[in-house]
C-alpha positions as CSV (number, residue, x, y, z in Angstrom):
1,X,2.7,111.6,92.5
2,X,0.6,109.1,90.5
3,X,-2.7,109.7,88.5
4,X,-5.0,107.7,86.4
5,X,-7.1,108.9,83.4
6,X,-9.5,106.6,81.6
7,X,-11.1,108.0,78.2
8,X,-13.8,106.4,76.2
9,X,-12.3,103.0,77.1
10,X,-13.9,99.7,75.6
11,X,-13.0,96.1,75.3
12,X,-14.7,93.6,73.0
13,X,-13.8,90.1,72.3
14,X,-14.5,88.2,68.9
15,X,-17.3,85.5,69.2
16,X,-17.3,82.9,66.2
17,X,-20.4,80.6,65.6
18,X,-17.9,77.5,64.9
19,X,-14.3,76.9,65.1
20,X,-14.2,76.7,61.3
21,X,-15.6,80.3,61.0
22,X,-12.3,81.4,63.1
23,X,-10.1,79.4,60.5
24,X,-11.8,80.7,57.6
25,X,-11.5,84.4,58.7
26,X,-7.8,83.8,59.5
27,X,-7.1,81.9,56.0
28,X,-8.8,84.7,54.1
29,X,-8.6,87.9,56.3
30,X,-9.9,90.1,53.4
31,X,-13.3,88.3,53.1
32,X,-16.1,89.3,55.2
33,X,-15.9,89.1,59.0
34,X,-17.1,85.8,60.3
35,X,-17.2,86.9,64.0
36,X,-19.4,89.0,66.1
37,X,-18.1,91.2,68.6
38,X,-19.0,90.7,72.4
39,X,-18.6,93.9,74.6
40,X,-17.3,93.5,78.0
41,X,-16.7,97.2,78.6
42,X,-17.9,100.4,76.8
43,X,-17.6,104.1,77.1
44,X,-15.8,104.1,80.4
45,X,-14.6,107.6,81.7
46,X,-13.0,108.4,84.8
47,X,-10.0,109.8,86.6
48,X,-8.2,109.3,89.7
49,X,-6.2,112.3,90.9
50,X,-2.8,112.0,92.6
51,X,-3.2,111.1,96.1
52,X,-6.9,110.0,95.7
53,X,-8.5,106.7,96.4
54,X,-11.3,105.3,94.3
55,X,-13.1,102.0,94.9
56,X,-14.7,99.9,92.1
57,X,-17.8,98.1,92.8
58,X,-20.3,95.9,90.8
59,X,-21.8,92.5,90.8
60,X,-19.7,89.3,89.0
61,X,-19.5,90.0,85.5
62,X,-19.7,93.6,85.4
63,X,-16.2,94.2,83.9
64,X,-14.3,95.0,87.1
65,X,-11.4,92.8,86.5
66,X,-11.1,93.5,82.9
67,X,-11.0,97.2,83.5
68,X,-7.9,96.8,85.8
69,X,-6.4,94.7,83.4
70,X,-7.1,97.5,80.7
71,X,-5.6,100.0,83.0
72,X,-2.4,98.0,84.0
73,X,-1.7,97.1,80.4
74,X,-2.2,93.3,80.6
75,X,-5.0,93.5,78.2
76,X,-5.3,95.9,75.1
77,X,-8.3,97.9,74.8
78,X,-10.5,97.8,71.7
79,X,-10.9,101.5,71.8
80,X,-10.2,104.4,74.0
81,X,-7.0,104.8,76.2
82,X,-5.5,104.9,79.6
83,X,-2.8,107.5,80.9
84,X,-1.0,106.7,84.1
85,X,1.7,108.9,85.6
86,X,4.1,107.2,88.2
87,X,5.2,103.8,89.1
88,X,2.5,101.2,89.2
89,X,2.3,98.2,91.6
90,X,-0.8,95.9,90.8
91,X,-2.2,93.0,92.6
92,X,-4.6,91.4,90.0
93,X,-4.8,87.6,89.8
94,X,-3.6,85.3,92.5
95,X,-0.2,84.4,91.9
96,X,0.2,86.3,88.8
97,X,3.7,86.4,87.7
98,X,4.9,83.7,90.0
99,X,6.6,80.5,88.5
100,X,5.3,77.4,90.6
101,X,8.4,75.5,90.3
102,X,10.6,78.2,91.6
103,X,10.9,79.0,95.3
104,X,9.4,81.9,96.9
105,X,12.6,83.7,97.2
106,X,13.5,83.1,93.4
107,X,10.0,84.5,92.6
108,X,10.6,87.6,94.6
109,X,13.6,88.5,92.3
110,X,11.7,87.8,89.1
111,X,8.5,89.7,90.4
112,X,10.7,92.6,91.6
113,X,12.1,93.0,88.1
114,X,8.6,93.2,86.6
115,X,7.7,96.2,88.7
116,X,11.1,98.0,88.1
117,X,13.1,96.8,91.4
118,X,16.7,95.6,90.3
119,X,18.3,92.5,91.8
120,X,20.6,94.4,94.1
121,X,17.9,96.7,95.6
122,X,15.7,93.5,96.0
123,X,18.2,92.0,97.9
124,X,18.5,94.8,100.3
125,X,14.6,94.8,100.6
126,X,14.4,91.0,101.0
127,X,14.5,90.8,104.9
128,X,11.6,93.3,104.8
129,X,9.6,91.2,102.3
130,X,10.3,88.1,104.3
131,X,9.1,89.6,107.5
132,X,6.1,91.0,105.9
133,X,4.9,87.9,104.1
134,X,5.5,85.6,107.3
135,X,5.5,82.3,105.6
136,X,8.6,81.0,107.5
137,X,10.5,78.2,105.7
138,X,8.2,78.0,103.0
139,X,10.2,81.1,101.4
140,X,12.5,78.5,100.1
141,X,9.9,76.1,98.9
142,X,8.4,75.7,95.4
143,X,5.4,78.4,95.2
144,X,3.4,75.1,93.9
145,X,3.2,73.9,97.4
146,X,1.8,77.2,98.8
147,X,-1.8,77.7,100.0
148,X,-3.6,80.6,98.2
149,X,-3.4,82.7,101.3
150,X,0.5,82.0,101.4
151,X,0.8,83.2,97.6
152,X,-1.1,86.2,98.3
153,X,1.0,87.1,101.5
154,X,4.0,87.0,99.4
155,X,2.7,88.7,96.2
156,X,1.5,91.6,98.2
157,X,4.6,91.9,100.1
158,X,6.6,92.0,96.9
159,X,4.2,94.5,95.3
160,X,4.4,97.0,98.2
161,X,8.0,96.5,99.1
162,X,8.5,99.9,98.0
163,X,5.7,102.6,98.1
164,X,4.4,102.8,94.6
165,X,3.0,106.0,93.0
166,X,-0.3,104.1,92.1
167,X,-1.4,100.8,93.9
168,X,-4.0,98.9,92.0
169,X,-5.6,95.9,93.9
170,X,-8.5,93.5,92.4
171,X,-10.3,91.7,95.3
172,X,-7.0,90.1,96.1
173,X,-7.2,90.8,99.9
174,X,-10.5,88.8,100.2
175,X,-8.3,85.6,99.9
176,X,-6.1,86.1,103.2
177,X,-7.3,85.6,106.6
178,X,-8.5,88.4,108.9
179,X,-5.1,89.1,110.3
180,X,-3.6,89.3,106.7
181,X,-6.6,91.7,105.6
182,X,-6.0,93.9,108.5
183,X,-2.2,94.1,107.9
184,X,-2.7,94.7,104.3
185,X,-5.2,97.5,104.8
186,X,-2.8,99.1,107.4
187,X,0.0,99.2,104.7
188,X,-2.5,100.7,102.2
189,X,-3.6,103.4,104.7
190,X,0.0,104.3,105.4
191,X,0.8,104.4,101.7
192,X,-2.3,106.7,101.3
193,X,-1.1,108.9,104.1
194,X,2.3,109.3,102.2
195,X,0.4,110.2,98.8
196,X,0.0,107.1,96.9
197,X,-2.9,106.7,94.3
198,X,-5.3,103.9,95.1
199,X,-7.6,102.1,92.8
200,X,-9.3,98.9,94.4
201,X,-12.0,96.7,93.6
202,X,-13.8,95.2,96.7
203,X,-17.4,94.1,97.9
204,X,-16.4,95.1,101.4
205,X,-18.6,97.9,102.2
206,X,-16.4,98.7,105.4
207,X,-13.1,98.8,103.4
208,X,-14.5,101.1,100.6
209,X,-16.0,103.5,102.9
210,X,-13.0,103.7,105.2
211,X,-10.3,103.9,102.5
212,X,-11.8,105.5,99.5
213,X,-12.7,109.1,98.9
214,X,-15.0,108.2,95.8
215,X,-16.4,105.1,94.3
216,X,-17.6,104.1,91.0
217,X,-20.2,101.4,90.0
218,X,-19.9,99.2,87.0
219,X,-23.1,97.4,85.6
220,X,-23.3,95.5,82.3
221,X,-19.8,96.8,81.3
222,X,-21.0,100.4,81.5
223,X,-20.2,103.0,84.3
224,X,-23.4,103.2,85.9
225,X,-22.8,105.8,88.9
226,X,-20.2,107.7,90.4
227,X,-20.3,109.4,93.9
228,X,-19.3,109.1,97.4
229,X,-18.7,105.4,98.9
230,X,-21.6,105.6,100.9
231,X,-24.0,106.8,98.0
232,X,-22.6,104.1,95.7
233,X,-22.7,101.3,98.2
234,X,-26.2,101.9,98.9
235,X,-27.2,102.0,95.2
236,X,-25.3,98.7,94.6
237,X,-27.1,97.2,97.8
238,X,-30.3,98.4,96.1
239,X,-29.3,96.8,92.8
240,X,-28.9,93.3,94.4
241,X,-32.4,93.9,96.1
242,X,-33.7,94.7,92.8
243,X,-32.5,91.3,91.4
244,X,-35.0,89.8,94.0
245,X,-37.9,91.8,92.6
246,X,-37.7,94.4,95.4
247,X,-38.5,97.9,94.7
248,X,-35.6,100.5,94.6
249,X,-35.9,104.4,94.7
250,X,-33.5,107.4,95.3
251,X,-34.5,110.2,97.7
252,X,-32.7,113.5,98.4
253,X,-32.8,114.2,102.2
254,X,-33.2,117.5,103.7
255,X,-29.6,117.6,104.4
256,X,-28.8,117.4,100.8
257,X,-27.3,113.7,100.9
258,X,-28.8,111.3,98.5
259,X,-30.2,108.0,100.0
260,X,-31.2,104.8,98.1
261,X,-34.2,103.1,99.4
262,X,-34.9,99.2,98.6
263,X,-37.2,96.7,99.7
264,X,-40.8,95.2,99.2
265,X,-42.5,98.0,101.2
266,X,-44.4,95.5,103.4
267,X,-42.8,97.0,106.5
268,X,-41.3,100.2,107.4
269,X,-38.8,101.2,110.2
270,X,-40.4,104.5,111.7
271,X,-38.0,104.8,114.7
272,X,-35.1,103.4,116.5
273,X,-34.3,104.0,120.1
274,X,-31.8,102.6,122.6
275,X,-33.8,101.9,126.0
276,X,-32.4,101.3,129.6
277,X,-33.6,98.5,131.8
278,X,-36.9,100.6,132.8
279,X,-37.8,101.2,129.1
280,X,-36.6,104.8,129.1
281,X,-35.0,106.3,126.0
282,X,-31.1,106.6,126.7
283,X,-29.5,109.7,125.7
284,X,-26.8,109.2,122.9
285,X,-23.9,111.5,123.2
286,X,-21.4,112.1,120.4
């Protein structure tokens, strides 16, 4: 069973005023620093327990993709640490790990080795990978002639050829068509039912609410809020409204749930009813 624990995680990049400043610092590393740190992420703490699904939400530039790269180890943190238990499959950037001049089939073998699947085992899994990717004769064509959707079909098929302990997905599914997204989420749900731990970045409210147990909201490189998918999506939508100079407030309802309310306040919905052709209220069952 897989799990993820992120502790005091931060990532900063060096910014130089001129290219000569970079050279001077490199030539004389014992002299004063000639750069400033630009923090992309700071003080990130959260955990994903075995078999749990957590969604990561935030506006563009909030640090979502950087967070997943730090978790998967493709980028090294400036401070803090990440502990992962179990075999990890990750879908980060489109076509990541694919060589454009090699065929889809050749790339399947290479990508399989990157996630711990040997050549012989991948040969056994190849018919399943081909069938799920569903790209036909393009399987033996160079990846450089693939559309973005075809690359995603093949990449997702390879990454999920074997059920991973931990599956990490970064908005990758938004590239595909509706059929691909439906098929992908079906596979993710099947993995979840078998105990796979899931960390997914998505702006799709329905996907987050239907798949995830919890959600976290990133804003300005920090963890702004953590809670149920419904609560976090409401707060996220309210943040977007606030950018348009609308008001935002959080209220606790009588049933104990937290509701985020946004808008200009110029109009208010007092009641919603379903009426029949005579204008009479219909009784809603269920």
